C-alpha positions in Angstrom: -21.5 -21.9 11.8 -20.2 -20.5 15.0 -21.0 -17.7 17.3 -17.8 -16.8 19.1 -16.4 -13.4 19.6 -12.8 -13.5 18.6 -10.0 -10.7 18.1 -8.7 -10.9 14.4 -5.9 -8.3 14.2 -3.3 -10.3 15.9 -1.7 -7.4 17.6 -2.7 -5.2 20.5 -4.6 -2.4 19.1 -5.0 0.9 20.8 -8.7 1.8 21.5 -10.0 4.4 19.2 -12.6 7.0 20.2 -15.4 5.9 17.6 -19.2 5.6 18.4 -19.5 2.4 16.7 -22.2 -0.3 17.3 -23.6 -3.5 15.8 -27.2 -2.9 14.1 -29.3 -4.8 11.6 -30.9 -1.7 10.4 -28.7 -1.1 7.4 -29.2 -4.5 6.4 -33.1 -4.2 6.6 -33.1 -0.8 4.9 -31.2 -2.6 2.0 -33.6 -5.5 1.9 -36.4 -3.2 1.6 -34.8 -1.4 -1.4 -33.9 -4.8 -3.0 -37.7 -5.9 -2.8 -38.9 -2.7 -4.3 -36.6 -3.4 -7.3 -36.2 -7.1 -7.4 -38.0 -8.8 -10.6 -36.7 -12.7 -9.9 -37.7 -15.2 -7.4 -35.2 -13.7 -5.0 -37.7 -11.1 -4.3 -39.9 -13.8 -2.2 -36.7 -14.6 -0.4 -36.0 -11.0 0.5 -39.6 -10.7 1.8 -39.6 -13.7 4.0 -36.3 -12.7 5.6 -37.7 -9.1 6.0 -40.8 -10.7 7.8 -38.5 -12.5 10.2 -36.7 -9.4 11.2 -39.7 -7.6 11.7 -41.0 -10.3 14.1 -38.2 -9.5 16.4 -39.0 -6.0 16.9 -35.3 -5.1 16.8 -33.9 -1.9 18.6 -33.7 1.0 16.2 -30.1 2.2 17.4 -27.9 -0.9 18.3 -27.3 -4.2 19.7 -24.4 -4.9 22.0 -21.7 -7.3 21.4 -22.6 -9.3 24.0 -26.1 -9.7 23.3 -25.7 -10.4 19.6 -25.7 -14.2 20.0 -29.3 -14.1 21.0 -30.2 -13.2 17.5 -28.7 -16.3 16.0 -31.8 -16.7 13.4 -31.2 -13.3 12.2 -27.4 -13.7 11.7 -28.2 -16.9 9.8 -30.9 -15.3 7.6 -28.3 -12.7 6.7 -25.7 -15.3 6.1 -28.2 -17.0 3.6 -28.6 -13.8 1.8 -25.1 -12.6 1.7 -23.3 -15.9 0.8 -23.2 -18.1 -2.3 -26.4 -20.2 -2.3 -24.7 -23.5 -3.4 -21.6 -23.1 -1.5 -21.0 -25.4 1.4 -20.3 -23.6 4.5 -17.2 -25.9 5.1 -15.7 -24.4 2.0 -16.4 -21.0 2.8 -14.3 -18.6 4.7 -17.1 -15.8 5.8 -17.6 -13.9 8.9 -19.4 -10.8 10.4 -17.5 -8.2 12.5 -18.4 -5.0 14.5 -17.6 -2.0 12.3 -14.2 -0.9 12.5 -13.4 -3.1 15.4 -11.2 -6.2 15.1 -13.9 -8.4 16.6 -15.7 -11.1 14.7 -18.8 -12.5 16.4 -20.4 -15.0 13.7 -18.9 -16.8 10.7 -18.2 -20.1 9.2 -16.1 -22.7 10.7 -13.6 -22.6 8.1 -13.1 -18.8 8.9 -12.4 -19.2 12.7 -10.2 -22.3 12.0 -7.9 -20.2 9.8 -7.9 -17.5 12.3 -6.9 -19.8 15.2 -4.1 -21.4 13.0 -2.6 -18.3 11.3 0.8 -17.5 11.1 1.9 -14.1 12.9 5.6 -14.5 12.3 7.5 -12.8 9.7 7.0 -15.7 7.1 8.4 -15.1 3.3 5.0 -14.3 2.1 3.4 -12.5 5.0 4.6 -9.2 6.4 3.0 -9.0 9.9 1.9 -5.6 10.9 2.9 -3.8 13.8 0.3 -2.1 16.0 0.9 1.4 14.5 0.8 -0.2 11.0 -2.7 -1.7 11.9 -4.0 1.4 13.5 -2.8 3.3 10.2 -4.7 0.8 7.9 -7.7 1.0 10.2 -7.9 4.9 9.8 -7.4 4.5 6.0 -10.3 2.2 5.8 -12.6 4.1 8.1 -12.1 7.4 6.4 -12.5 5.7 2.9 -16.1 4.8 4.3 -16.8 8.1 5.8 -15.8 9.8 2.5 -17.8 7.8 0.4 -21.0 7.9 2.5 -21.0 11.5 3.7 -19.1 13.2 0.7 -19.7 10.6 -2.2 -15.9 10.8 -2.4 -13.9 7.6 -3.6 -10.7 7.2 -2.0 -7.9 5.5 -3.4 -8.5 1.5 -3.3 -6.7 -0.3 -0.7 -5.2 -3.8 -1.4 -6.8 -6.6 0.8 -4.8 -7.7 3.7 -3.2 -11.2 3.3 -3.4 -13.6 6.2 -1.3 -16.9 6.5 -2.7 -19.9 8.2 -1.2 -23.6 8.7 -3.0 -26.4 6.9 -3.1 -29.0 9.6 -3.2 -31.8 7.3 0.2 -30.7 5.2 2.0 -28.6 7.7 2.3 -26.1 4.9 1.0 -22.4 4.9 -2.2 -21.5 3.1 -2.9 -17.9 2.2 -6.1 -15.9 2.3 -6.9 -12.4 1.1 -9.4 -10.7 3.4 -12.0 -8.4 1.8 -14.4 -6.2 4.0 -18.0 -5.4 2.7 -19.1 -2.1 4.0 -22.4 -2.3 2.2 -24.3 -2.8 5.3 -23.2 0.0 7.7 -24.6 3.5 7.9 -22.4 6.6 8.9 -24.1 9.7 10.3 -22.5 13.1 11.3 -23.2 14.3 14.7 -22.6 18.1 13.5 -22.1 20.2 10.4 -19.2 18.9 8.0 -16.4 20.9 7.0 -15.5 21.8 3.2 -12.5 19.7 1.8 -10.2 20.3 -1.0 -10.6 16.7 -2.6 -8.2 17.2 -5.6 -5.2 17.7 -2.7 -6.9 15.0 -0.6 -6.9 12.2 -3.4 -3.3 13.1 -4.2 -2.1 12.7 -0.7 -4.2 9.6 0.0 -2.8 8.2 -3.1 0.7 8.5 -1.6 -0.5 7.2 1.7 -0.7 10.6 3.5 -3.6 12.9 4.5 -4.9 10.8 7.1 -3.3 13.1 10.0 -5.0 16.2 8.2 -8.5 14.2 8.2 -8.1 13.4 11.9 -7.8 17.2 12.6 -10.5 18.3 10.0 -13.0 15.3 10.7 -12.4 14.1 14.2 -13.6 10.6 14.8 -15.8 12.0 17.6 -17.8 13.5 15.0 -19.5 10.4 13.4 -21.7 7.5 14.3 -21.3 4.3 12.7 -23.8 1.4 12.9 -24.2 -1.8 11.1 -22.4 -5.0 10.3 -19.2 -5.6 8.2 -18.9 -8.6 6.2 -15.4 -10.2 6.0 -14.6 -12.8 3.3 -11.5 -14.9 3.0 -10.2 -15.9 -0.4 -7.7 -18.5 -0.9 -4.7 -17.0 -2.9 -2.2 -19.7 -2.0 -1.3 -20.2 -5.7 -0.9 -16.6 -6.4 1.2 -15.9 -3.4 3.5 -18.9 -4.1 4.0 -17.5 -7.6 4.5 -14.0 -6.4 7.1 -15.4 -4.0 9.0 -17.1 -7.2 9.0 -13.7 -8.7 10.3 -11.8 -5.8 13.2 -14.2 -5.5 14.0 -13.7 -9.2 13.9 -9.9 -8.6 15.8 -9.7 -5.6 18.1 -12.6 -5.9 22.0 -12.1 -5.7 24.6 -14.9 -6.4 25.5 -14.8 -2.8 22.2 -15.9 -1.5 21.5 -18.6 -4.1 21.0 -21.3 -1.5 18.4 -19.3 0.6 16.8 -18.3 -2.5 16.3 -21.8 -4.0 15.0 -23.0 -0.6 12.3 -20.5 -0.7 11.6 -21.5 -4.3 11.0 -25.1 -3.5 9.0 -24.1 -0.5 6.6 -22.0 -2.7 6.4 -25.1 -5.0 5.4 -27.4 -2.1 2.9 -24.7 -1.0 1.4 -24.7 -4.7 0.9 -28.3 -4.6 -0.3 -28.4 -1.0 2.0 -31.4 -0.3 5.0 -31.5 1.9 6.4 -35.0 0.7 7.0 -33.8 -2.7 10.4 -32.8 -3.7 11.6 -30.4 -6.4 14.9 -29.6 -8.1 15.6 -27.1 -10.7 18.6 -27.5 -13.3 19.4 -24.5 -15.5 20.6 -25.1 -18.9 23.5 -23.0 -19.7 25.6 -22.9 -22.6 29.1 -21.9 -23.7 29.4 -21.3 -27.6 26.0 -22.6 -27.8 27.0 -26.0 -26.5 25.8 -27.1 -23.1 28.2 -27.3 -20.2 27.7 -27.9 -16.5 26.1 -25.2 -14.4 27.2 -24.9 -10.7 23.9 -24.2 -9.0 21.8 -27.1 -7.3 18.3 -25.7 -6.8 16.6 -28.2 -4.5 17.3 -31.6 -3.7 20.2 -31.5 -6.4 19.1 -34.8 -7.7 19.6 -33.8 -11.5 22.9 -32.7 -10.7 23.7 -36.3 -9.4 22.4 -37.8 -12.4 23.5 -35.6 -15.0 26.3 -33.7 -13.3 30.1 -34.0 -13.7 30.2 -36.6 -10.8 28.6 -39.2 -13.2 29.1 -38.2 -16.7 32.0 -36.5 -18.7 31.7 -33.0 -20.2 31.6 -34.8 -23.8 28.6 -37.1 -22.9 26.8 -34.3 -20.9 27.0 -32.0 -23.8 25.8 -35.0 -26.2 22.9 -35.8 -23.7 21.8 -32.5 -23.1 21.7 -31.5 -26.9 19.9 -34.5 -27.6 17.3 -33.7 -24.9 16.8 -29.9 -25.6 16.7 -30.4 -29.3 13.4 -32.2 -28.6 12.5 -31.3 -25.0 9.9 -34.1 -23.8 7.8 -34.4 -20.9 8.5 -37.5 -18.6 6.1 -38.7 -15.9 5.9 -42.1 -13.9 4.1 -42.8 -10.6 6.5 -45.6 -10.0 9.7 -45.6 -11.9 10.5 -49.1 -10.6 8.0 -50.5 -13.0 9.0 -48.3 -16.0 10.7 -49.9 -19.0 14.4 -48.8 -19.2 14.1 -48.6 -23.0 14.8 -45.0 -24.1 15.2 -44.0 -20.6 18.5 -45.3 -19.4 18.9 -42.5 -16.9 16.2 -43.9 -14.9 18.2 -46.7 -13.1 20.3 -43.7 -11.3 17.0 -42.1 -10.1 16.1 -45.7 -8.8 19.5 -45.9 -7.0 18.8 -42.6 -5.3 15.7 -44.0 -3.9 13.2 -41.9 -6.3 9.7 -43.5 -6.5 7.3 -41.0 -8.5 9.1 -38.9 -10.9 8.2 -36.2 -13.4 10.6 -34.4 -15.6 9.1 -31.0 -17.1 11.3 -29.1 -19.4 11.3 -25.1 -18.8 10.8 -22.5 -21.3 11.6 -18.8 -21.5 10.2 -17.0 -24.6 9.7 -20.5 -26.2 13.5 -21.5 -25.6 14.5 -24.2 -23.2 16.4 -22.7 -20.3 16.1 -26.1 -17.9 14.4 -28.7 -16.2 12.2 -29.0 -13.3 12.2 -32.5 -11.5 9.3 -33.6 -9.4 9.9 -36.4 -7.4 9.2 -38.5 -4.2 11.4 -40.8 -2.0 10.6 -44.4 -1.1 6.8 -45.1 -0.9 5.6 -41.7 -1.4 3.8 -41.0 -4.7 1.8 -38.3 -6.5 -0.4 -38.5 -9.6 -1.1 -36.1 -12.7 -3.0 -33.9 -10.5 0.0 -32.4 -9.1 1.4 -31.5 -12.4 -1.7 -29.6 -13.4 -1.2 -27.2 -10.1 2.3 -26.4 -11.2 1.3 -25.2 -14.6 0.7 -21.5 -13.5 4.2 -21.5 -11.8 6.1 -22.7 -15.0 6.6 -19.1 -16.6 7.9 -17.8 -13.5 10.4 -20.6 -13.1 11.4 -20.0 -16.7 12.1 -16.5 -15.9 14.3 -17.4 -12.7 16.3 -19.7 -14.7 16.9 -17.3 -17.4 18.3 -15.0 -14.7 20.7 -17.7 -13.7 21.6 -17.8 -17.2 22.2 -14.3 -17.6 24.3 -14.2 -14.6 26.4 -17.4 -15.7 27.0 -15.7 -19.2 28.0 -12.5 -17.1 30.6 -14.4 -15.2 32.0 -15.7 -18.5 32.2 -12.1 -19.7 33.7 -10.6 -16.5 36.4 -13.2 -16.7 37.2 -12.4 -20.3 37.5 -8.8 -19.5 39.5 -9.4 -16.5 41.7 -11.7 -18.0 42.1 -10.6 -21.3 40.7 -7.5 -23.1 37.8 -6.5 -25.5 37.4 -9.6 -27.5 36.3 -9.7 -31.2 33.5 -12.2 -32.1 35.5 -14.0 -34.6 37.7 -15.5 -31.5 35.0 -15.0 -28.9 34.6 -18.9 -28.6 38.2 -19.5 -27.7 38.1 -17.1 -24.9 34.6 -18.6 -23.8 36.1 -22.0 -23.6 39.2 -21.1 -21.6 37.1 -18.7 -19.2 34.5 -21.5 -18.6 37.6 -23.8 -17.8 39.0 -21.2 -15.5 35.5 -21.0 -13.6 35.1 -24.9 -13.7 38.7 -25.1 -12.0 38.0 -22.4 -9.4 34.6 -24.0 -8.3 36.3 -27.1 -7.9 39.2 -25.5 -5.9 41.9 -26.9 -8.3 45.0 -24.9 -8.9 45.0 -22.1 -11.3 46.7 -22.9 -14.6 48.4 -20.6 -17.0 46.3 -19.4 -19.9 46.9 -20.7 -23.2 45.0 -19.0 -26.2 46.7 -19.6 -29.7 46.0 -20.1 -33.0 48.0 -22.1 -35.4 48.7 -21.9 -39.2 47.0 -18.6 -39.8 47.7 -16.2 -42.9 48.6 -12.8 -41.9 47.6 -9.6 -43.7 48.9 -6.2 -42.8 48.3 -2.7 -44.1 49.4 0.7 -43.2 47.8 4.2 -44.0 50.5 6.6 -43.3 50.4 10.5 -43.3 53.1 11.3 -45.6 55.8 13.3 -43.8 54.1 13.9 -40.6 57.2 14.1 -38.5 58.8 16.7 -40.9 55.5 18.5 -40.8 55.1 18.4 -37.2 58.6 19.7 -36.4 57.8 22.5 -39.3 54.6 23.5 -37.4 56.3 23.9 -34.0 59.2 25.6 -35.6 56.5 27.9 -37.3 54.5 28.6 -34.2 57.6 29.2 -31.9 59.0 31.9 -34.6 55.7 33.7 -34.8 55.4 33.7 -31.1 58.8 35.0 -30.6 58.1 37.6 -33.4 55.2 39.0 -31.4 57.2 38.5 -27.9 60.0 40.6 -29.6 57.8 43.3 -30.7 55.9 43.7 -27.7 59.3 43.9 -25.6 60.6 46.3 -28.0 57.3 48.6 -27.6 57.7 48.1 -23.9 61.5 49.2 -24.1 60.7 52.3 -26.0 58.2 53.3 -23.3 60.0 52.1 -20.1 63.5 51.2 -20.9 65.2 48.9 -18.7 68.3 46.5 -18.6 66.3 43.5 -18.1 63.9 44.3 -21.1 67.3 44.7 -23.2 68.3 41.3 -21.9 64.9 39.8 -22.6 64.9 41.1 -26.2 68.3 39.7 -26.8 67.4 36.4 -25.8 64.3 36.6 -28.0 66.6 37.4 -31.0 69.0 34.4 -30.1 66.2 31.9 -30.1 64.8 33.2 -33.5 68.3 32.5 -35.0 68.4 29.3 -33.6 65.0 28.3 -35.2 66.0 29.9 -38.5 69.1 27.6 -38.7 66.9 24.6 -38.4 68.9 23.4 -35.4 66.2 23.2 -32.5 66.7 20.0 -30.4 64.2 18.6 -28.0 66.1 19.9 -25.0 66.0 23.5 -26.8 62.5 23.4 -27.1 61.9 22.8 -23.4 64.5 25.5 -22.7 62.4 28.0 -25.0 59.2 27.2 -23.3 60.7 27.8 -20.0 62.0 31.2 -21.1 58.4 31.9 -22.5 56.3 30.8 -19.7 58.5 31.4 -16.5 60.8 34.3 -17.4 58.9 36.6 -19.7 55.3 36.0 -18.7 55.9 36.9 -14.8 58.1 39.8 -15.6 55.3 41.1 -18.1 52.4 40.7 -15.5 54.8 42.6 -12.9 55.4 45.4 -15.5 51.7 45.7 -16.2 51.0 46.2 -12.4 53.8 48.9 -12.2 52.5 50.6 -15.3 48.7 50.1 -15.8 48.9 51.9 -19.1 50.7 48.8 -20.3 48.1 46.4 -19.3 46.4 46.3 -22.7 49.4 45.3 -24.6 50.4 42.9 -22.2 46.9 41.2 -22.2 47.0 40.9 -25.9 50.4 39.0 -25.7 49.3 36.7 -22.9 46.1 36.0 -24.9 48.3 34.7 -27.7 50.6 32.7 -25.3 47.5 31.0 -23.6 46.2 30.0 -27.1 49.7 28.6 -27.9 50.0 26.7 -24.5 46.6 25.1 -24.9 47.2 24.2 -28.7 44.1 25.8 -29.9 45.7 28.0 -32.6 48.9 28.1 -34.8 50.4 25.8 -37.4 50.6 22.9 -34.9 47.0 23.2 -34.2 46.0 23.3 -37.9 48.4 20.1 -38.4 46.6 18.3 -35.5 43.2 19.0 -37.0 44.3 17.7 -40.4 45.6 14.5 -38.8 42.6 14.1 -36.7 40.4 14.3 -39.8 42.4 11.7 -41.8 42.4 9.3 -38.8 38.8 9.8 -38.0 37.8 8.9 -41.7 40.1 5.8 -41.9 39.0 4.4 -38.7 35.1 5.2 -39.7 35.9 3.4 -42.8 37.3 0.3 -40.9 34.6 0.3 -38.5 32.0 0.3 -41.4 33.9 -2.4 -43.0 34.1 -4.7 -40.0 30.9 -6.6 -40.7 31.4 -7.2 -44.2 35.0 -8.7 -43.4 33.5 -11.2 -41.0 30.9 -12.1 -43.6 33.6 -13.2 -45.9 35.1 -15.6 -43.4 35.7 -15.3 -39.5 39.0 -13.6 -39.1 40.8 -11.5 -36.4 41.1 -8.0 -37.5 43.0 -5.4 -35.2 43.9 -1.8 -35.9 45.9 0.6 -33.9 47.1 4.1 -34.3 50.5 5.4 -35.2 50.7 8.9 -37.0 48.1 7.0 -39.4 46.3 3.7 -39.0 47.8 0.5 -39.1 46.0 -3.1 -39.0 46.7 -6.8 -38.8 44.4 -9.5 -39.8 44.6 -13.1 -39.3 42.5 -15.9 -41.1 42.7 -19.6 -40.9 40.7 -22.9 -39.9 42.0 -22.7 -36.4 40.1 -19.5 -35.8 36.8 -20.7 -37.2 37.0 -24.4 -36.3 33.3 -24.9 -37.6 33.6 -23.2 -41.0 35.8 -25.2 -43.5 38.5 -23.0 -44.6 39.5 -22.6 -48.3 42.2 -20.7 -50.3 39.1 -18.8 -51.8 38.5 -17.3 -48.4 41.9 -15.9 -48.3 41.8 -14.5 -51.8 38.4 -12.7 -50.9 40.3 -11.0 -48.1 43.1 -9.9 -50.0 40.7 -8.3 -52.6 39.2 -6.6 -49.7 42.5 -5.5 -48.8 43.4 -4.0 -51.8 40.1 -2.4 -53.1 40.1 -1.0 -49.4 43.1 0.8 -49.8 42.0 2.2 -52.7 38.8 3.5 -51.1 41.0 4.8 -48.2 43.2 6.8 -50.7 40.2 8.2 -52.4 38.4 9.1 -49.0 41.7 10.9 -47.5 42.3 12.7 -51.0 38.7 14.1 -50.8 39.4 15.6 -47.4 42.0 17.9 -49.0 39.8 21.0 -49.6 38.7 21.1 -46.0 42.1 20.6 -44.5 43.6 23.5 -42.5 47.1 22.0 -43.5 47.2 19.9 -46.4 48.3 16.3 -45.8 48.4 13.4 -48.1 48.5 9.7 -47.2 50.4 6.7 -48.4 48.9 2.9 -48.5 51.2 -0.1 -47.8 50.4 -3.6 -47.9 52.9 -6.3 -46.8 52.3 -9.8 -48.5 53.3 -12.8 -46.5 52.3 -15.9 -48.3 52.8 -18.3 -45.6 51.1 -19.2 -42.6 52.1 -18.2 -38.9 51.3 -19.0 -35.3 49.7 -16.3 -33.0 49.0 -16.4 -29.2 47.4 -14.0 -26.8 49.8 -12.4 -24.6 47.9 -11.7 -21.4 50.4 -9.2 -20.2 50.1 -6.8 -23.1 46.2 -7.9 -23.7 46.8 -8.5 -27.5 47.8 -11.3 -30.1 51.2 -11.6 -31.0 53.2 -13.9 -33.3 55.0 -17.1 -31.9 58.4 -18.6 -33.0 61.5 -17.4 -34.3 60.7 -17.7 -38.1 57.3 -15.9 -37.3 58.9 -13.2 -35.3 60.7 -12.1 -38.4 57.5 -11.4 -40.0 56.9 -8.8 -37.2 60.6 -7.4 -37.9 60.0 -6.8 -41.4 56.6 -4.8 -40.9 58.6 -2.6 -38.6 61.4 -1.7 -41.2 59.6 -1.4 -44.4 57.4 1.9 -44.0 60.5 4.3 -45.2 62.2 1.8 -47.4 63.5 3.2 -50.7 63.7 2.0 -54.4 67.1 0.1 -54.8 69.6 2.5 -56.0 67.7 5.6 -55.6 66.9 8.3 -53.1 63.1 7.8 -53.8 60.8 6.7 -51.1 58.7 3.5 -52.3 55.4 4.9 -50.6 54.2 7.8 -52.4 50.7 9.7 -52.1 48.0 8.5 -54.5 49.6 5.1 -54.8 49.3 1.8 -53.1 52.4 -0.4 -52.6 52.5 -4.2 -52.1 55.8 -5.3 -50.6 56.6 -9.1 -50.9 59.9 -11.4 -51.4 58.9 -14.0 -54.1 56.7 -13.7 -57.3 54.5 -16.4 -56.0 53.6 -14.1 -53.1 51.4 -11.8 -55.3 49.8 -14.3 -57.6 46.7 -13.6 -56.0 47.0 -9.8 -56.1 47.8 -9.6 -59.7 44.5 -10.5 -61.2 42.7 -8.3 -58.6 44.9 -5.2 -59.7 43.9 -6.1 -63.4 40.2 -6.1 -62.3 40.4 -2.9 -60.2 42.0 -1.3 -63.3 39.3 -2.6 -65.7 36.8 -0.9 -63.0 38.7 2.3 -63.1 39.5 2.1 -59.5 43.5 1.9 -60.3 45.5 3.3 -62.8 47.3 1.6 -65.7 50.6 2.3 -64.3 51.5 -0.7 -62.6 55.3 -0.8 -61.5 57.5 -3.8 -60.5 60.2 -2.5 -58.2 63.3 -3.7 -56.5 64.1 -2.4 -53.1 67.1 -1.5 -51.2 68.5 -3.9 -48.5 67.6 -3.3 -45.1 69.4 -4.5 -41.9 69.1 -8.2 -41.9 66.6 -8.0 -45.0 67.5 -8.5 -48.6 65.7 -9.1 -51.9 62.5 -7.2 -51.2 60.4 -6.6 -54.0 57.3 -4.4 -54.6 54.3 -3.5 -56.7 53.1 0.1 -57.1 50.0 1.2 -58.6 48.1 4.5 -58.7 44.6 5.1 -57.5 41.9 6.8 -60.0 40.4 10.0 -58.5 37.2 11.6 -59.6 39.0 14.4 -60.9 41.1 12.0 -63.1 37.9 10.3 -64.5 36.5 13.9 -65.5 39.7 14.9 -67.3 
């Protein structure tokens, strides 16, 4: 034990006007209380200690700091009562200090050593307090004791201070939490105590406030404090090391990876209390669930040297990593130079790098392997299994840290895909993942950027189109109807105004209005005519009518009624065109919703690429084949499955859109078309358009055919092939529809399709001849009931 007066705050503390002094009396009072109630053998100890104190005839009030050393026997008796009986003094950081003053006067040798060797710099674990912060914390502690002793009010609990000290044998930091025992001090008031609002006080103190108010209401000069505070330092090195790893995980960014990993390694060295042991972290990243190299070297980088691209090829690494992580086992050797090579071929590379002791520990997150932690020493340094036990509390935190890196790696892959490509479907995501990883790999190695090539060869195309019948005609009719109705309202308004306030300008506008109605009636409205008419309505008539309403207020009601209709017309919230748009929207939303719902079922048949796009209706392209899903053997039955889905899906869409008719403001019908191309084509991703397109002259012909067949007629007739309530399949050769014919019969038996199948020849189109078609009706509920 040592009897040295030492300042422990570590900062220059301002003096506080506080009546405080050392006194043994609170401890003596507590001894007497314990003697009355103690039933164990401790009672005899307390009685003996009390007798010793009473022999000294101690002063009732206080003992000066300078004179406290004279009472070393009493200090030792107090230590004996308050410290664990069987704990060696050299292992216990324990001390006494003057109440609410940063001065210790008696304690264990370990406590004094830690105070002498502490670190007051801004170490990663310790936020050094300023003088103001220390003073504020001292006030918090002081008032929490005052309120508890005099008001029986328990203030919000303060976290213990953490102190860092240098371990002289290792040169590493150790961390201790200081806890202050206030049981042996007494607080008395020198005058009457004021009333306090404890509800508001607790709320403010919980937020770290309220102490300025207390300084005014309960000035420190009001109290007298006597006794001795007991300080205990508890080793929290392991907790702080793990907390630091968690802090790195929460605060890290890819930009400060090196600094973060240095702090993690420093924490691990602190945890094992050995500066000679080295660490390395190796995250386990995957692309398409296949292991690939990462780019972070966390620590010495030794695992990257042994397992990285500098020594093994991507294929070899993938094979070795899959083998290891399929059965991740633990490896440890105090001396790898004496280890047998069998089963551990990689040890030779560690030896060449100068490794002596080595442990490889698989790291898990949520029971999934996320990497490897290497613990090793160089040359003649060694460690034993006890070191590995010390690391166990940190393994979960390391797992979470590696998972963050893996998540960031995956996010980088996604960002490249989004930047370079588009929103990618799951069926082809793997291909984009590979290309994105190759892009990252080349960029990290500062290699020249290559042109991307994403293509799928020998895939079967499937095309379908749901079109709104005569949508262009219906749109033109709606526009003409709205314009005519508007011109009629305008003409009536103008004539009413002319009767009341005749003018040549009104006469001229009435004339123009009539001429426009004649043009609409003649069905000769062209696009530029529509623009001229809108200019007439908005820039000629509207300003004049506003002017007229200003000149003749009695006309304002009539003009406002017209302008209200004009506003609705301009904003497309009324009229025939508005009704048409609502009906088209109903159809497109229903068809889109059907395809969105069917996407998962479509992929369950076989992974395929499916893309839909809006026209006046909805069209889609689908591609299926071995190259899209290399891991899934492709068979013609997969194609037949998709064709059955295509046919039954068109029947379902026809029924869905037919069911919308009663709720449509404008009755619209849909037609359903399938183009059958029974040969494989090649497709590639076009980065400029962010979509897939066909490749090669023959394949481009397939795209050309799709664009020309929507309005094709039956040969030697004026009848359009596509008709409402019908599904048509366009093809070239009878063999092309061999898969579809049994499906048509099946759906007819199921009362999904009508028994009215037609075999039709189609007119020749530009560059196309010999087209054929099947046309079959769709059964509706009303047909079943008839």
